[in-house]
Structures are given as C-alpha cells and as structure tokens.
N, CA, C and O of each residue as an XYZ file, in Angstrom:
676
protein
N       8.801      7.923   -132.777
C       8.650      7.945   -131.138
C       9.636      6.627   -130.654
O       9.425      5.533   -131.178
N      10.468      6.743   -129.871
C      11.379      5.645   -129.391
C      10.476      4.719   -128.632
O       9.396      5.022   -128.123
N      11.094      3.492   -128.627
C      10.342      2.433   -127.957
C      10.445      2.937   -126.327
O      11.401      3.528   -125.825
N       9.204      2.538   -125.661
C       9.032      2.972   -124.299
C       9.525      1.750   -123.255
O       9.404      0.554   -123.520
N      10.028      2.215   -122.183
C      10.474      1.084   -121.340
C       9.350      0.887   -120.127
O       9.049      1.880   -119.465
N       8.795     -0.267   -119.868
C       7.839     -0.449   -119.162
C       8.333     -0.868   -117.725
O       9.347     -1.553   -117.590
N       7.520     -0.399   -116.570
C       7.988     -0.700   -115.344
C       6.749     -1.119   -114.818
O       5.652     -0.566   -114.905
N       7.114     -2.312   -114.185
C       5.918     -3.230   -113.036
C       6.101     -3.082   -111.833
O       6.961     -3.792   -111.313
N       5.426     -2.208   -111.077
C       6.054     -2.496   -109.855
C       4.573     -2.818   -108.762
O       3.388     -2.499   -108.857
N       5.311     -3.542   -107.820
C       4.003     -3.969   -106.784
C       4.197     -2.948   -105.280
O       5.064     -2.114   -105.018
N       3.330     -3.291   -104.693
C       3.102     -2.423   -103.596
C       4.322     -2.083   -102.667
O       4.473     -1.041   -102.028
N       5.220     -3.241   -102.721
C       6.387     -3.191   -102.042
C       7.258     -2.219   -102.741
O       8.327     -1.992   -102.175
N       7.030     -1.609   -103.832
C       7.984     -0.549   -104.164
C       7.364      0.719   -104.101
O       7.901      1.704   -104.607
N       6.311      0.772   -103.537
C       5.774      2.334   -103.119
C       6.038      2.531   -101.535
O       5.606      1.807   -100.637
N       6.857      3.692   -101.403
C       7.199      4.385   -100.235
C       6.251      4.441    -99.270
O       6.496      3.939    -98.173
N       5.224      4.959    -99.482
C       4.157      5.230    -98.619
C       3.255      3.724    -98.128
O       2.577      3.657    -97.103
N       3.413      2.772    -98.963
C       2.902      1.502    -98.476
C       3.990      0.922    -97.678
O       3.525      0.425    -96.652
N       4.989      0.825    -97.746
C       6.173      0.341    -96.703
C       6.342      1.081    -95.502
O       6.738      0.568    -94.455
N       5.984      2.539    -95.667
C       6.209      3.280    -94.290
C       4.988      2.792    -93.496
O       5.122      2.438    -92.324
N       3.811      2.769    -94.115
C       2.541      2.349    -93.397
C       2.870      1.035    -92.848
O       2.564      0.932    -91.660
N       3.374      0.061    -93.343
C       3.553     -1.200    -93.170
C       4.367     -1.290    -91.719
O       3.956     -1.840    -90.697
N       5.660     -0.585    -91.913
C       6.673     -0.341    -91.006
C       5.910      0.260    -89.540
O       6.054     -0.227    -88.418
N       5.159      1.324    -89.867
C       4.442      2.089    -88.540
C       3.615      0.721    -87.849
O       3.738      0.422    -86.661
N       2.878      0.068    -88.685
C       2.024     -0.715    -88.074
C       2.658     -1.900    -87.338
O       2.122     -2.396    -86.347
N       3.934     -2.384    -87.903
C       4.696     -3.180    -87.140
C       5.346     -2.684    -86.062
O       5.691     -3.478    -85.187
N       5.629     -1.304    -85.927
C       6.195     -0.716    -84.767
C       5.145     -0.439    -83.600
O       5.504     -0.164    -82.455
N       3.827     -0.537    -83.995
C       2.816     -0.024    -83.058
C       2.290     -1.610    -82.490
O       1.742     -1.755    -81.397
N       2.520     -2.543    -83.277
C       2.196     -3.701    -82.798
C       3.244     -4.395    -81.599
O       2.842     -5.110    -80.681
N       4.729     -3.993    -81.845
C       5.743     -4.002    -80.958
C       5.514     -3.357    -79.797
O       5.657     -3.960    -78.733
N       5.148     -2.111    -79.834
C       4.835     -1.372    -78.764
C       3.549     -1.861    -78.113
O       3.531     -1.740    -76.889
N       2.576     -2.338    -78.627
C       1.600     -3.027    -77.850
C       1.873     -4.472    -77.158
O       1.144     -5.030    -76.336
N       2.976     -4.893    -77.638
C       3.338     -6.137    -76.744
C       4.193     -5.784    -75.681
O       4.233     -6.583    -74.745
N       4.863     -4.803    -75.616
C       5.793     -4.341    -74.374
C       5.220     -3.589    -73.573
O       5.426     -3.772    -72.373
N       4.405     -2.610    -73.972
C       3.782     -1.744    -73.111
C       3.024     -1.982    -71.690
O       3.196     -1.382    -70.629
N       2.314     -2.829    -71.935
C       1.526     -3.657    -70.811
C       2.115     -4.177    -69.942
O       1.638     -4.294    -68.813
N       3.610     -4.721    -70.373
C       4.224     -5.498    -69.502
C       5.166     -4.329    -68.471
O       5.408     -4.465    -67.272
N       5.476     -3.466    -69.151
C       6.157     -2.380    -68.398
C       5.141     -1.570    -67.540
O       5.535     -0.963    -66.544
N       3.957     -1.559    -67.888
C       2.877     -0.766    -66.959
C       2.594     -1.538    -65.850
O       2.530     -0.981    -64.754
N       2.382     -2.952    -65.967
C       2.082     -3.656    -64.755
C       3.371     -3.798    -63.892
O       3.169     -3.974    -62.690
N       4.531     -3.755    -64.271
C       5.955     -3.893    -63.476
C       5.589     -2.261    -62.724
O       5.241     -2.269    -61.543
N       5.665     -1.250    -63.281
C       5.320      0.085    -62.639
C       4.210     -0.017    -61.728
O       4.280      0.526    -60.626
N       3.159     -0.683    -62.101
C       2.015     -0.579    -61.421
C       2.298     -1.480    -60.021
O       1.910     -1.038    -58.939
N       2.881     -2.553    -60.101
C       3.473     -3.567    -59.082
C       4.365     -2.948    -57.905
O       4.241     -3.194    -56.705
N       5.326     -2.060    -58.531
C       6.051     -1.170    -57.752
C       5.437     -0.137    -57.087
O       5.795      0.201    -55.959
N       4.429      0.459    -57.764
C       3.720      1.453    -56.873
C       2.681      1.304    -55.870
O       2.196      2.072    -55.040
N       2.443     -0.133    -56.248
C       1.328     -0.703    -54.978
C       2.249     -1.186    -54.073
O       1.887     -1.214    -52.896
N       3.546     -1.640    -54.395
C       4.386     -2.234    -53.064
C       4.819     -1.053    -52.360
O       4.974     -1.071    -51.139
N       5.015     -0.061    -53.039
C       5.612      1.228    -52.072
C       4.382      1.778    -51.292
O       4.517      2.068    -50.104
N       3.165      1.933    -51.935
C       2.036      2.378    -51.157
C       1.646      1.557    -50.200
O       1.209      2.033    -49.152
N       1.709      0.584    -50.333
C       1.110     -0.524    -49.121
C       2.172     -0.750    -48.260
O       1.777     -1.270    -47.217
N       3.465     -0.545    -48.296
C       4.422     -0.403    -47.370
C       4.363      0.359    -46.453
O       4.400      0.134    -45.243
N       4.246      1.524    -47.148
C       4.096      3.094    -46.323
C       2.952      2.916    -45.430
O       2.982      3.189    -44.230
N       1.747      2.357    -46.181
C       0.457      2.337    -45.476
C       0.629      1.285    -44.152
O       0.258      1.603    -43.023
N       1.140      0.220    -44.421
C       1.537     -0.638    -43.184
C       2.044     -0.206    -42.213
O       1.641     -0.435    -41.073
N       3.166      0.603    -42.554
C       4.361      1.181    -41.692
C       3.834      2.270    -40.702
O       4.214      2.439    -39.544
N       2.717      3.103    -41.506
C       1.921      4.316    -40.953
C       1.086      3.744    -39.369
O       1.085      4.205    -38.228
N       0.375      2.429    -40.058
C      -0.642      1.854    -39.088
C      -0.051      0.911    -38.280
O      -0.796      0.094    -37.738
N       1.391      0.843    -38.047
C       1.876     -0.307    -37.263
C       1.322     -0.206    -35.724
O       1.161     -1.306    -35.195
N       1.052      0.768    -35.039
C       0.669      0.888    -33.841
C      -1.063     -0.048    -33.873
O      -1.501     -0.876    -33.074
N      -1.542      0.392    -34.835
C      -2.742      0.006    -35.219
C      -3.020     -1.648    -35.125
O      -3.761     -2.324    -34.412
N      -2.004     -1.989    -36.260
C      -1.845     -3.548    -36.232
C      -1.545     -4.228    -34.912
O      -2.114     -5.276    -34.604
N      -0.598     -3.600    -34.082
C      -0.039     -4.059    -32.832
C      -1.300     -4.099    -31.763
O      -1.417     -4.965    -30.896
N      -2.082     -3.176    -31.945
C      -3.153     -3.306    -30.885
C      -4.209     -4.345    -31.314
O      -4.617     -5.104    -30.435
N      -4.734     -4.474    -32.654
C      -5.456     -5.500    -32.973
C      -4.840     -6.796    -32.667
O      -5.553     -7.570    -32.030
N      -3.418     -7.277    -33.057
C      -3.130     -8.116    -32.635
C      -3.305     -8.493    -31.002
O      -3.725     -9.609    -30.695
N      -2.931     -7.417    -29.889
C      -2.943     -7.773    -28.960
C      -4.521     -7.685    -28.456
O      -4.763     -7.915    -27.271
N      -5.387     -7.413    -29.203
C      -6.575     -7.574    -28.767
C      -7.416     -8.823    -29.254
O      -8.609     -9.039    -29.039
N      -6.172     -9.881    -30.226
C      -6.665    -11.063    -30.605
C      -7.178    -11.265    -31.726
O      -7.695    -12.363    -31.933
N      -7.173    -10.308    -32.700
C      -7.524    -10.603    -34.239
C      -6.732    -11.323    -34.735
O      -5.564    -11.136    -34.396
N      -6.998    -12.332    -35.642
C      -6.074    -13.018    -36.332
C      -5.378    -12.167    -37.379
O      -5.808    -11.076    -37.755
N      -4.115    -12.829    -37.883
C      -3.202    -12.246    -38.782
C      -4.022    -11.970    -40.287
O      -3.719    -11.086    -41.088
N      -5.281    -13.096    -40.464
C      -5.856    -12.953    -41.812
C      -6.820    -11.847    -41.436
O      -6.989    -11.187    -42.461
N      -7.468    -11.383    -40.527
C      -8.321    -10.391    -40.111
C      -7.705     -8.972    -40.229
O      -8.321     -7.939    -40.493
N      -6.493     -9.097    -40.007
C      -5.656     -7.841    -39.899
C      -5.517     -7.531    -41.512
O      -5.953     -6.522    -42.067
N      -4.893     -8.497    -42.071
C      -4.192     -8.538    -43.462
C      -5.403     -8.258    -44.295
O      -5.217     -7.598    -45.317
N      -6.773     -8.710    -43.979
C      -7.975     -8.522    -44.973
C      -8.142     -6.950    -45.161
O      -8.506     -6.550    -46.266
N      -7.897     -6.046    -44.148
C      -8.064     -4.648    -44.065
C      -7.315     -4.076    -45.250
O      -7.875     -3.384    -46.100
N      -5.933     -4.414    -45.280
C      -5.345     -3.966    -46.266
C      -5.475     -4.564    -47.852
O      -5.239     -3.959    -48.898
N      -5.882     -5.814    -47.683
C      -6.084     -6.724    -48.793
C      -7.550     -5.830    -49.478
O      -7.666     -5.517    -50.663
N      -8.544     -5.555    -48.403
C      -9.656     -5.116    -49.222
C      -9.580     -3.746    -49.541
O     -10.475     -3.324    -50.274
N      -8.682     -2.922    -49.145
C      -8.240     -1.693    -49.610
C      -7.632     -1.544    -50.918
O      -7.863     -0.632    -51.712
N      -6.693     -2.692    -51.102
C      -5.924     -2.796    -52.150
C      -7.003     -3.157    -53.239
O      -7.101     -2.588    -54.326
N      -7.728     -4.099    -52.829
C      -8.748     -4.596    -54.052
C      -9.791     -3.582    -54.509
O     -10.066     -3.423    -55.698
N     -10.251     -3.033    -53.703
C     -11.306     -1.989    -54.185
C     -10.309     -0.549    -55.099
O     -10.514      0.213    -56.044
N      -9.562     -0.734    -54.430
C      -8.586      0.518    -55.510
C      -8.108     -0.039    -56.595
O      -8.033      0.701    -57.576
N      -7.726     -1.242    -56.722
C      -7.205     -2.024    -57.888
C      -8.520     -2.232    -58.871
O      -8.351     -2.139    -60.087
N      -9.757     -2.497    -58.363
C     -10.735     -2.815    -59.271
C     -11.348     -1.469    -59.533
O     -11.949     -1.342    -60.600
N     -11.299     -0.693    -58.912
C     -11.830      1.009    -59.528
C     -10.952      1.393    -60.429
O     -11.317      1.853    -61.511
N      -9.633      1.250    -60.083
C      -8.720      1.612    -61.307
C      -8.668      0.981    -62.499
O      -8.283      1.507    -63.543
N      -9.172     -0.512    -62.334
C      -9.172     -1.367    -63.610
C     -10.345     -0.832    -64.463
O     -10.144     -0.577    -65.650
N     -11.479     -0.666    -63.944
C     -12.820     -0.399    -64.443
C     -12.465      1.351    -65.228
O     -12.860      1.635    -66.359
N     -11.949      1.980    -64.651
C     -11.576      3.404    -64.982
C     -10.562      3.001    -66.120
O     -10.730      3.599    -67.182
N      -9.520      2.067    -66.065
C      -8.281      2.086    -66.956
C      -9.234      1.384    -68.332
O      -8.946      1.729    -69.478
N     -10.096      0.627    -68.135
C     -10.624     -0.234    -69.275
C     -11.433      0.893    -70.196
O     -11.188      1.139    -71.377
N     -12.501      1.545    -69.334
C     -13.471      2.186    -69.899
C     -12.602      3.588    -70.873
O     -13.057      3.967    -71.952
N     -11.355      4.187    -70.255
C     -10.551      5.069    -70.796
C      -9.541      4.371    -71.912
O      -9.548      4.744    -73.085
N      -8.906      3.602    -71.555
C      -7.700      3.046    -72.250
C      -8.321      2.422    -73.306
O      -7.559      2.369    -74.271
N      -9.484      1.889    -73.531
C      -9.718      1.051    -74.769
C     -10.467      1.894    -75.698
O     -10.825      1.509    -76.811
N     -10.672      2.937    -75.263
C     -11.312      4.232    -76.196
C     -10.606      5.118    -76.393
O     -10.476      5.338    -77.597
N      -9.878      5.981    -75.547
C      -9.286      7.023    -75.873
C      -7.896      6.796    -76.303
O      -7.513      7.647    -77.106
N      -6.989      5.847    -75.985
C      -5.964      5.678    -76.499
C      -5.813      5.253    -78.105
O      -5.024      5.784    -78.886
N      -6.631      4.305    -78.387
C      -6.685      3.918    -79.874
C      -7.281      5.235    -80.570
O      -6.731      5.400    -81.659
N      -8.170      6.159    -80.303
C      -8.560      7.007    -80.859
C      -7.655      7.964    -81.068
O      -7.645      8.563    -82.143
N      -6.731      8.262    -80.038
C      -5.727      9.202    -80.249
C      -4.800      8.772    -81.474
O      -4.563      9.516    -82.426
N      -4.271      7.381    -81.319
C      -3.274      6.680    -82.108
C      -3.779      6.837    -83.772
O      -3.138      7.238    -84.743
N      -5.112      6.376    -83.669
C      -5.813      6.763    -85.264
C      -5.991      7.984    -85.563
O      -5.839      8.219    -86.762
N      -6.278      8.919    -84.867
C      -6.128     10.412    -85.313
C      -4.962     10.815    -85.822
O      -4.883     11.582    -86.781
N      -3.975     10.320    -85.210
C      -2.624     10.604    -85.400
C      -2.028      9.971    -86.717
O      -1.121     10.560    -87.305
N      -2.413      9.056    -87.074
C      -2.303      8.359    -88.474
C      -2.872      8.917    -89.595
O      -2.430      8.863    -90.743
N      -4.011      9.528    -89.153
C      -5.174     10.142    -90.106
C      -4.371     11.406    -90.627
O      -4.552     11.825    -91.771
N      -3.443     12.021    -89.716
C      -2.638     13.364    -90.270
C      -1.745     12.918    -91.227
O      -1.524     13.588    -92.235
N      -1.097     11.635    -90.972
C      -0.113     11.431    -91.960
C      -0.487     10.781    -93.021
O       0.058     11.028    -94.097
N      -1.567      9.752    -92.911
C      -2.229      9.108    -94.258
C      -3.636      9.427    -94.166
O      -4.400      9.203    -93.227
N      -3.901     10.069    -95.451
C      -5.387     10.605    -95.650
C      -6.216      9.508    -95.998
O      -7.404      9.812    -95.885
N      -5.988      8.103    -96.458
C      -6.626      7.115    -96.585
C      -7.128      6.147    -95.462
O      -7.781      5.132    -95.707
N      -6.730      6.589    -94.099
C      -7.222      5.860    -92.880
C      -8.557      6.130    -92.681
O      -8.809      7.315    -92.463
N      -9.663      5.213    -92.697
C     -10.849      5.438    -92.458
C     -11.323      5.688    -90.788
O     -10.555      5.460    -89.853
N     -12.536      6.128    -90.644
C     -12.887      6.181    -89.362
C     -13.001      4.788    -88.515
O     -13.549      3.819    -89.040
N     -12.587      4.728    -87.480
C     -12.521      3.521    -86.965
C     -13.319      3.425    -85.861
O     -13.285      4.307    -85.003
N     -14.065      2.429    -85.762
C     -15.109      1.953    -84.620
C     -14.278      1.166    -83.622
O     -13.866      0.091    -84.057
N     -14.002      1.423    -82.588
C     -13.400      0.603    -81.608
C     -14.071      0.223    -80.596
O     -14.387      0.976    -79.675
N     -14.446     -1.382    -80.692
C     -15.522     -1.489    -79.428
C     -14.528     -2.255    -78.279
O     -13.369     -2.628    -78.460
N     -15.384     -2.378    -76.978
C     -14.777     -2.854    -75.990
C     -14.404     -4.340    -76.190
O     -15.141     -5.082    -76.840
N     -13.448     -4.696    -75.723
C     -12.824     -6.079    -75.744
C     -12.878     -6.684    -74.321
O     -11.964     -6.365    -73.560
N     -13.801     -7.485    -73.891
C     -14.097     -8.151    -72.654
C     -12.997     -8.981    -72.284
O     -12.555     -8.953    -71.136
N     -12.511     -9.735    -73.189
C     -11.321    -10.666    -72.771
C     -10.150     -9.728    -72.648
O      -9.423    -10.067    -71.714
N      -9.841     -8.931    -73.124
C      -8.549     -7.865    -72.677
C      -8.808     -7.218    -71.521
O      -7.903     -6.963    -70.727
N     -10.183     -6.857    -71.288
C     -10.309     -6.054    -69.885
C     -10.068     -7.048    -68.691
O      -9.512     -6.788    -67.624
N     -10.577     -8.178    -69.078
C     -10.499     -9.394    -67.943
C      -9.069     -9.833    -67.534
O      -8.765    -10.062    -66.363
N      -8.312     -9.923    -68.458
C      -6.878    -10.337    -68.290
C      -6.216     -9.212    -67.750
O      -5.309     -9.447    -66.952
N      -6.521     -7.877    -68.058
C      -5.928     -6.823    -67.371
C      -6.059     -6.679    -66.086
O      -5.168     -6.324    -65.314
N      -7.550     -7.043    -65.723
C      -8.020     -6.841    -64.253
C      -7.334     -7.856    -63.405
O      -6.842     -7.634    -62.298
N      -7.357     -9.215    -64.163
C      -6.572    -10.164    -63.134
C      -5.469    -10.045    -62.874
O      -4.997    -10.282    -61.762
N      -4.661     -9.539    -64.138
C      -3.086     -9.091    -63.678
C      -3.012     -8.199    -62.832
O      -2.223     -8.335    -61.897
N      -3.726     -7.187    -62.930
C      -3.756     -5.824    -61.633
C      -3.876     -6.230    -60.590
O      -2.995     -5.984    -59.767
N      -5.035     -7.021    -60.221
C      -5.326     -7.585    -59.070
C      -4.229     -8.462    -58.616
O      -3.691     -8.197    -57.541
N      -3.859     -9.411    -59.264
C      -2.465    -10.486    -58.835
C      -1.348     -9.472    -58.292
O      -0.915     -9.566    -57.144
N      -0.932     -8.538    -59.162
C       0.288     -7.704    -58.883
C      -0.189     -7.066    -57.760
O       0.575     -7.354    -56.838
N      -1.112     -6.310    -57.359
C      -1.324     -5.873    -56.037
C      -1.560     -6.651    -54.890
O      -1.096     -6.290    -53.809
N      -2.322     -7.820    -55.014
C      -2.533     -8.361    -53.888
C      -1.121     -9.225    -53.067
O      -0.867     -9.452    -51.884
N      -0.444     -9.527    -54.307
C       0.998     -9.852    -53.930
C       1.856     -8.879    -53.194
O       2.499     -9.146    -52.179
N       1.796     -7.475    -53.931
C       2.459     -6.449    -53.153
C       2.037     -6.256    -51.656
O       2.826     -6.151    -50.717
N       0.543     -6.223    -51.572
C      -0.086     -6.077    -50.265
C       0.345     -7.334    -49.336
O       0.829     -7.007    -48.253
N       0.257     -8.513    -49.557
C       0.628     -9.370    -48.916
C       1.967     -9.251    -48.288
O       2.135     -9.283    -47.069
N       3.071     -9.090    -49.308
C       4.359     -8.981    -49.068
C       4.640     -8.017    -48.204
O       5.477     -8.279    -47.340
N       4.001     -6.639    -48.224
C       4.127     -5.604    -47.290
C       3.549     -5.894    -46.043
O       3.908     -5.135    -45.143
N       2.741     -6.795    -45.730
C       1.862     -7.115    -44.414
C       2.696     -8.239    -43.940
O       2.678     -8.387    -42.718
N       3.381     -9.021    -44.578
C       4.078    -10.002    -43.992
C       4.982     -9.773    -42.869
O       4.781    -10.434    -41.850
N       5.929     -8.953    -42.896
C       6.763     -8.439    -41.826
C       5.938     -7.762    -40.616
O       6.264     -7.885    -39.435
N       4.924     -7.095    -41.034
C       4.233     -6.504    -39.529
C       3.235     -7.329    -38.782
O       2.802     -7.153    -37.643
N       2.947     -8.298    -39.684
C       2.048     -9.496    -39.219
C       2.660    -10.499    -38.326
O       2.000    -11.138    -37.506
N       4.253    -10.658    -38.540
C       4.989    -11.782    -38.196
C       5.507    -11.145    -36.679
O       5.906    -11.876    -35.773
N       5.428     -9.730    -36.582
C       6.091     -9.213    -35.367
C       5.242     -9.431    -33.943
O       4.076     -9.816    -34.030
N       5.776     -9.208    -32.765
C       5.234     -9.399    -31.624
C       4.372     -8.061    -31.442
O       4.875     -6.977    -31.740
N       2.959     -8.161    -30.908
C       2.380     -6.964    -30.612
C       2.985     -5.976    -29.937
O       2.819     -4.834    -30.366
N       3.675     -6.147    -28.945
C       4.186     -5.281    -27.823
C       5.574     -4.410    -28.842
O       5.963     -3.247    -28.736
N       5.966     -5.311    -29.621
C       7.035     -4.566    -30.608
C       6.335     -3.731    -31.711
O       6.998     -2.758    -32.070
N       5.049     -3.913    -32.373
C       4.353     -3.071    -33.096
C       3.963     -1.907    -32.562
O       3.958     -0.921    -33.299
N       3.614     -1.796    -31.375
C       2.927     -0.639    -30.540
C       4.140      0.285    -30.029
O       3.889      1.414    -29.609
N       5.132     -0.085    -30.058
C       6.536      0.955    -29.957
C       6.820      1.658    -31.217
O       6.366      1.115    -32.224
N       7.226      2.335    -31.312
C       7.775      3.407    -32.521
C       8.654      2.391    -32.925
O       9.080      1.547    -32.137
N       9.011      2.442    -34.384
C      10.101      1.567    -34.965
C      11.585      2.127    -34.630
O      11.746      3.332    -34.822
N      12.649      1.400    -34.164
C      13.687      1.894    -34.035
C      14.374      2.337    -35.402
O      14.350      1.627    -36.407
N      14.908      3.419    -35.344
C      15.921      3.978    -36.300
C      16.998      3.012    -36.851
O      17.640      2.221    -36.161
N      17.109      3.188    -38.208
C      18.207      2.034    -38.661
C      19.481      2.492    -38.127
O      19.465      3.570    -37.533
N      20.590      1.860    -38.235
C      21.757      1.720    -37.584
C      22.242      2.992    -38.571
O      21.921      3.042    -39.758
N      23.159      4.131    -37.829
C      23.444      5.237    -38.366
C      22.571      6.051    -38.708
O      22.912      6.884    -39.547
N      21.475      6.082    -38.299
C      20.432      7.341    -38.848
C      19.727      7.485    -37.396
O      19.503      6.590    -36.581
N      19.430      8.932    -37.304
C      18.751      9.497    -35.988
C      17.252      9.188    -36.104
O      16.481      9.523    -35.204
C-alpha cells in the first residue's frame, strides 16, 4: 500500500459552513437597511395622507379659525388622529413583525440547512420602543408639516375653494 496523503481542513474549507456564514451576514445587512427604508416610506405615506386630509378639511379649518380656535387646538385634531393611527400600527407591527417575519426566515433556512433548530423568538421591548418612537416622530413631523400651510392662512381664504394652479382648470 502506498503511503496516504493527509488533509487537515478546518470549517472554512467546508462549502456549507461558508455558505451558511455568508447567508447570515447578508441577513444582518438586510436587517440594518430594511428598517431605515421602511421608516422613510412610512414617513412619505404619512405626509401624503395627512396633506390630503388637511386639504380636504380646509373649509372646516377655516371655520374653526374664524370661531376663535387656536392653531394648536386645530392641529391637535390632526395630531391626535395621526398619533392614534401610529400607535395602533406600531402595536400591530410589533406583535406581527417580531414573531411572523423571523418565523418565516427561520423556516426558509430550515429548507436549505437541515441542522437549523427550532428557534424561540421572544419579544424585544427595547426594539419595539425604538420603532414606536421613530414611527411616532416621523408621523408627527409629517402631520405638523402638512398642517403648517393651512394654519398660517387667513380664515376667509381657507373657507373659499383653493384656486387652481397656474395652467390648470
């Protein structure tokens, strides 16, 4: 028998191990970028929604200003609506997002890698509070910016229909 050749390999030589590590790094990168994109989209949606809501209630805002309500009281109506919607969405998002998305991802990896154990995913209050605070901040800023123009106008101008833009009928 001829003398054998010995090969000593560590984990880095195993293709499955390297692929698993690469996938874990990709998921970590997605986990850092996805929340930022999500909050930017949510802020844009909030801004659009609140701007349309303020424009639709332009006459009511003018009437309230003419009756002597303060800018803060009028803005509080929109801020309260935005706050209730944001807190409701945050609670639903935390309950759904911290359980369902990780469960889907873990089960997808179980299909590819047979050694992935059943994972217990607890709720993380710190991340839930951070996400809720960021969502409330984005929505409140969008609401304030959409209310600013209407609240700075005169009541008589607000009670009239808005003039069409130049070049529009």
